[in-house]
C-alpha positions in Angstrom: 131.1 54.4 148.1 133.0 51.8 150.2 136.5 50.5 149.6 137.4 46.8 149.6 140.6 44.9 149.2 141.3 42.8 146.1 143.4 39.7 146.1 146.5 41.7 145.1 145.9 43.9 148.2 145.0 46.9 146.1 141.6 48.6 146.9 138.5 49.1 144.8 135.4 51.2 145.4 132.1 49.4 145.7 128.6 50.9 146.3 127.0 50.7 149.7 124.9 47.6 150.1 126.8 46.0 147.3 124.2 47.3 144.9 124.8 45.9 141.4 128.0 44.1 142.5 128.2 40.6 141.0 129.3 38.2 143.7 128.5 34.9 142.1 127.3 33.1 138.9 123.9 31.5 138.9 121.8 29.4 136.5 118.6 29.9 138.5 117.2 33.1 137.1 117.8 36.7 136.1 116.3 40.0 137.2 116.3 42.7 134.5 115.5 45.8 136.5 115.6 48.3 133.6 113.3 46.1 131.5 110.8 45.2 134.3 111.3 41.5 133.6 112.6 38.5 135.5 113.1 34.8 134.8 113.3 31.4 136.4 116.0 29.7 134.4 115.1 30.4 130.8 111.4 31.0 131.4 109.4 34.2 132.2 108.6 34.0 135.9 105.3 35.8 135.5 104.2 33.5 132.7 105.1 30.5 134.9 102.9 32.1 137.6 100.0 32.3 135.2 100.3 28.7 133.9 102.1 26.4 136.3 101.8 25.1 139.8 104.3 26.2 142.5 105.6 22.7 142.8 106.3 22.4 139.0 108.3 25.7 139.2 110.1 24.5 142.3 111.1 21.4 140.3 112.4 23.7 137.5 114.7 25.6 139.9 115.9 22.5 141.8 116.5 20.2 138.8 116.8 22.4 135.7 113.6 21.5 133.8 109.9 21.5 134.2 108.7 18.1 135.6 106.8 15.3 133.9 104.0 13.6 135.8 106.3 12.1 138.4 108.3 15.2 139.4 105.7 16.8 141.6 104.9 13.4 143.2 108.6 13.0 144.1 108.6 16.4 145.9 105.4 15.5 147.9 106.9 12.2 149.0 109.7 14.1 150.7 107.2 15.9 152.9 107.6 13.6 155.9 105.8 15.9 158.4 107.1 17.4 161.6 109.1 15.5 164.2 107.5 14.6 167.5 109.9 17.0 169.3 108.5 20.0 167.3 104.9 18.8 167.6 105.2 18.7 171.4 106.9 22.1 171.5 104.5 23.9 169.1 102.0 25.1 171.9 104.8 26.7 173.8 106.4 28.3 170.7 103.1 29.6 169.6 102.3 31.3 172.9 105.8 32.7 173.3 105.4 34.6 170.0 106.5 38.2 169.7 105.9 41.1 167.3 108.0 39.2 164.7 105.7 36.9 162.8 108.6 34.7 161.8 110.1 34.3 165.2 108.2 31.1 166.0 108.8 29.6 162.6 112.6 30.2 163.0 112.6 28.6 166.4 110.5 25.6 165.3 112.6 25.0 162.1 115.8 25.2 164.1 114.4 22.6 166.5 113.3 20.5 163.6 116.8 20.4 162.2 118.3 19.5 165.6 115.6 16.9 166.3 116.1 15.1 163.0 119.9 15.2 163.1 120.6 17.3 160.0 124.2 17.0 158.9 126.5 19.7 157.4 125.8 20.1 153.7 129.6 19.7 153.2 129.3 16.0 154.3 126.3 15.2 152.0 126.0 14.1 148.4 124.0 16.4 146.1 121.0 14.0 146.3 121.1 14.0 150.1 121.3 17.8 150.2 118.2 18.0 148.0 116.3 15.5 150.0 117.1 17.4 153.3 116.2 20.8 151.8 112.9 19.6 150.4 111.9 18.0 153.7 112.6 21.2 155.7 111.1 23.5 153.1 107.8 21.6 153.3 107.8 22.1 157.1 107.6 25.9 156.7 103.9 26.2 155.5 103.0 23.5 158.1 104.6 25.6 160.8 103.1 28.8 159.6 99.6 27.4 159.9 100.1 25.4 163.1 101.6 28.4 165.0 99.0 30.8 163.7 96.2 28.5 164.9 98.1 27.8 168.1 98.2 31.5 169.0 94.4 31.5 168.6 94.0 28.4 170.8 93.1 26.2 167.9 94.5 22.8 167.1 96.8 22.3 164.1 95.4 20.8 160.9 97.3 18.0 159.1 98.1 18.6 155.5 96.0 16.8 152.9 98.2 14.7 150.6 95.5 15.2 147.8 95.9 18.9 147.8 98.6 21.0 146.1 101.0 23.3 147.9 98.8 26.4 147.7 95.5 24.8 148.4 97.0 22.8 151.3 98.3 26.0 152.9 94.8 27.6 152.9 93.4 24.4 154.2 95.8 24.1 157.1 95.3 27.8 158.0 91.5 28.0 157.8 90.3 24.5 158.3 88.1 24.8 155.2 88.8 23.8 151.6 89.6 26.9 149.6 87.7 27.7 146.4 89.5 27.1 143.1 89.8 30.9 142.7 91.4 31.3 146.1 93.9 28.5 145.5 94.8 29.7 142.1 95.4 33.3 143.4 97.7 32.1 146.1 99.5 29.7 143.7 100.2 32.5 141.3 101.6 34.6 144.2 103.8 31.8 145.5 105.3 31.2 142.0 105.9 35.0 141.5 107.6 35.3 144.9 109.6 32.1 144.8 112.9 33.6 143.8 114.2 37.1 142.9 117.9 37.3 142.4 120.4 37.8 145.2 118.0 39.6 147.6 119.0 39.9 151.2 117.5 36.6 152.4 118.7 34.6 149.4 122.2 36.0 149.8 122.1 35.2 153.5 121.2 31.6 152.7 124.0 31.3 150.2 126.6 32.8 152.6 125.7 30.2 155.2 125.6 27.5 152.6 129.1 28.5 151.5 130.4 27.5 154.9 129.1 23.9 154.5 126.6 24.4 157.3 123.5 22.2 157.6 120.3 22.9 155.6 118.3 24.0 158.7 120.9 26.7 159.5 120.8 28.0 156.0 117.0 28.3 156.0 116.8 29.7 159.5 119.4 32.4 158.6 117.4 33.3 155.5 114.2 33.6 157.6 116.0 36.0 159.9 116.8 38.2 157.0 113.3 38.0 155.6 111.7 39.2 158.8 113.1 42.7 158.4 110.6 45.5 157.4 112.8 46.5 154.5 112.7 43.0 153.0 109.7 40.7 153.7 108.0 42.5 156.5 106.1 45.1 154.4 102.8 43.6 153.1 100.9 44.0 156.4 102.0 47.6 156.5 100.3 48.3 153.2 96.9 47.5 154.8 97.8 49.6 157.8 98.5 52.5 155.3 95.2 51.9 153.6 93.4 51.8 156.9 95.1 55.1 157.9 94.0 56.8 154.7 90.5 55.5 155.4 88.4 57.0 152.7 88.4 58.2 149.1 88.2 61.9 150.1 91.3 61.6 152.3 93.6 60.0 149.7 95.0 63.2 148.3 95.8 65.0 151.6 97.4 61.9 153.1 99.6 61.2 150.0 100.6 64.8 149.6 101.6 64.9 153.3 103.8 61.8 152.8 105.4 63.2 149.7 106.2 66.6 151.1 107.6 65.1 154.3 109.8 62.7 152.3 108.3 59.7 154.1 108.2 56.3 152.5 104.9 55.1 151.0 104.5 51.4 151.8 104.2 49.1 148.8 105.9 51.6 146.4 109.4 51.6 145.0 112.0 48.8 144.5 115.8 48.8 144.7 116.1 46.9 141.3 113.2 47.9 139.1 113.2 51.3 137.5 109.9 50.6 135.8 106.8 48.8 136.9 107.5 45.7 139.0 106.2 42.8 136.9 105.1 40.9 140.0 102.9 43.9 141.0 101.3 43.9 137.6 100.4 40.2 138.0 99.1 40.6 141.5 97.1 43.6 140.5 95.4 41.5 137.8 94.6 38.8 140.4 93.3 41.3 142.9 91.0 42.9 140.3 89.6 39.4 139.5 88.9 38.8 143.1 87.2 42.2 143.5 85.8 43.9 146.5 85.8 47.3 148.2 89.4 47.0 149.4 90.6 46.3 145.9 88.7 49.3 144.5 90.2 51.5 147.2 93.7 50.3 146.5 93.3 51.0 142.8 92.3 54.6 143.7 95.2 55.1 146.0 97.7 53.9 143.4 96.2 56.1 140.7 96.3 59.2 142.9 99.9 58.5 144.0 101.1 58.7 140.4 99.1 61.9 139.8 100.3 63.7 142.9 103.8 62.6 142.6 104.0 64.1 139.1 102.5 67.3 140.5 104.7 67.6 143.6 107.9 65.9 142.4 107.9 66.2 138.6 109.9 63.5 136.8 110.2 61.2 139.8 109.0 57.7 139.0 107.5 55.5 141.8 105.7 52.3 141.0 104.0 49.7 143.1 106.1 46.7 144.2 105.3 43.2 145.1 103.9 44.0 148.5 101.2 46.5 147.5 98.8 44.2 145.7 100.1 41.1 147.6 98.5 42.6 150.8 95.2 43.3 149.0 95.1 39.8 147.4 96.0 38.0 150.6 93.2 39.7 152.5 90.8 38.9 149.7 91.5 35.2 149.9 91.0 35.1 153.6 94.6 35.3 155.1 95.1 37.2 158.3 97.7 40.0 158.3 99.7 38.0 160.8 100.3 35.5 158.0 101.4 37.9 155.3 105.2 37.7 155.9 105.1 34.0 156.8 103.3 33.3 153.5 106.0 35.2 151.7 108.4 32.8 153.5 106.4 29.8 152.4 107.1 30.9 148.8 110.7 32.2 149.2 111.9 29.1 151.1 111.4 27.1 147.9 113.8 29.4 146.0 116.3 29.3 148.9 116.5 25.5 148.5 117.6 25.9 144.9 120.1 28.6 145.8 121.5 26.6 148.7 122.0 23.6 146.4 123.7 25.7 143.8 126.0 27.4 146.3 126.9 24.0 148.0 128.4 22.8 144.7 131.0 25.7 145.0 133.8 24.9 147.4 134.7 28.6 147.9 133.5 30.2 151.1 132.0 33.7 150.7 134.3 36.0 152.6 134.3 39.7 151.7 136.4 42.4 153.2 135.6 45.6 155.1 137.3 49.0 155.2 138.3 49.9 158.7 137.3 53.5 159.6 137.9 53.5 163.4 140.9 55.0 165.3 144.2 54.0 164.0 146.3 51.6 166.1 150.0 52.5 166.6 152.4 50.6 164.5 154.2 48.0 166.8 157.8 48.7 167.5 160.0 45.7 166.3 
């Protein structure tokens, strides 16, 4: 436990990582960890993922209701494309990439903000804030695709205004029109991953927004938080784990070794859910529909983990989280591993925009306290 100061200068104990500490009020959604359920406003997020486009759900979070026929068109009109400064810099940014798949996106988005003269949210009207955020959010999937292709020495592909958010993403990445099944699978994932309470990246975005900073700064800060392996950087590691296990006959020995050593099993466990992650259930359904040897192998690994965990650690519950079947699904629809975390960002950036808008309406800056545990300084002599 940590100790923090209250406004009356008394101290209260709070858990490490601020787990379960309420730091703000929100109308955007609710995560019910004990029930294995989460919402976008008053709707089941998983049901929305099964029935609505990602742009419709984005409208819901931004504006409070599911859109009529014009709402999605309004969003698409705000997608003005990348500035000339960013387009000229993309080849350099792509080739300067590092092991962090979001490094180039952060750099390019920061440049986009500077090149287009984004102003502090503090100085903008609510309508201007929304317009700025929508424009910058639409840049993220374009940057993902352009930088990915640039690293392979291929030219970027312009978005097709006739395509929806999910289909356009696959088009810009691969240069071929996706099948309906591929686009639907990605759309469901994007909706399911769009928002999820005050996770690390969303909280980072809200902290920056509370200072009145510009929209690009808020989104770039959130991207930095998302890049961490303990947050958004895990899906590719699931496939690395499946590759390391290798075959059906090696599943039990590999899993037992991980459990006995107390090592983390990638794609399993969640800090909020104490039952099955509803997003994992949805992505598992999608992966099974897509089919293929990798899906069958992943199903076997999940089954044996539950069995062996009960044998070796009786009573301990460990369920798949969003990353496990996300990795399997993304591979099945033709996305390279290098795009897994950037694709998560292309979903989560939409949720960040709604959180930034909501936070910008609150004039109070987020400014917590810390408990000093270093050497004591001598009290000054008057």
